[in-house]
C-alpha positions as CSV (number, residue, x, y, z in Angstrom):
1,M,9.7,-4.7,0.1
2,F,11.1,-6.6,2.6
3,D,11.7,-5.3,6.0
4,L,15.1,-5.5,7.6
5,R,14.4,-9.0,9.5
6,E,13.2,-10.5,6.2
7,Q,16.5,-9.0,4.3
8,I,18.7,-10.5,7.3
9,E,17.3,-13.6,6.8
10,L,17.1,-13.8,3.3
11,R,21.3,-12.8,3.3
12,R,22.0,-15.5,6.3
13,A,20.5,-18.2,4.2
14,E,22.5,-17.0,1.3
15,M,25.6,-16.9,3.0
16,I,25.1,-20.1,4.2
17,Q,24.5,-21.6,0.6
18,L,27.6,-20.0,-0.6
19,A,29.6,-20.9,2.7
20,E,28.6,-24.7,1.9
21,E,29.3,-24.3,-1.7
22,Y,32.7,-22.6,-2.0
23,G,33.7,-22.7,1.8
24,L,34.1,-19.5,4.3
25,L,36.8,-17.7,3.0
26,D,35.5,-17.4,-0.6
27,E,35.2,-14.0,-1.5
28,Q,31.3,-14.3,-2.4
29,V,30.9,-15.3,1.1
30,L,32.8,-12.7,2.6
31,A,31.2,-10.0,0.6
32,K,27.7,-11.5,1.6
33,S,29.0,-11.5,5.1
34,Q,29.7,-8.0,4.9
35,E,26.0,-7.0,3.4
36,L,24.6,-9.1,6.4
37,D,26.8,-6.8,8.9
38,L,25.3,-3.9,7.1
39,L,21.7,-5.2,7.6
40,I,22.3,-6.3,11.1
41,N,23.7,-2.8,11.9
42,A,20.9,-1.0,10.3
43,F,18.5,-3.5,12.2
44,E,20.2,-2.3,15.8
45,R,20.4,1.4,14.8
46,S,16.6,1.1,14.3
47,K,15.4,-0.5,17.5
48,P,14.0,2.1,20.2
49,R,16.5,2.8,22.8
50,N,15.9,3.4,26.8
51,K,17.6,6.5,27.2
52,G,17.2,7.8,30.5
53,K,15.6,5.1,32.2
54,K,18.2,3.2,34.7
55,W,17.5,-0.3,35.5
56,A,17.8,-1.4,39.3
57,L,18.2,-5.0,40.4
58,Q,15.8,-5.5,43.3
59,I,16.9,-8.6,45.6
60,G,14.2,-9.8,48.0
């Protein structure tokens, strides 16, 4: 089983290949782009968040 990063890279490569072959507005390219969006969203949701932490800019 591929992890999310590998799946993202695979879908991205597939989308680029399809775009080069059929053009950016082709239905196959748009569908692959939507698949990629779902994977990227899942990846972002899986990342730990810095809940409750406040970041302060220190100067000097």
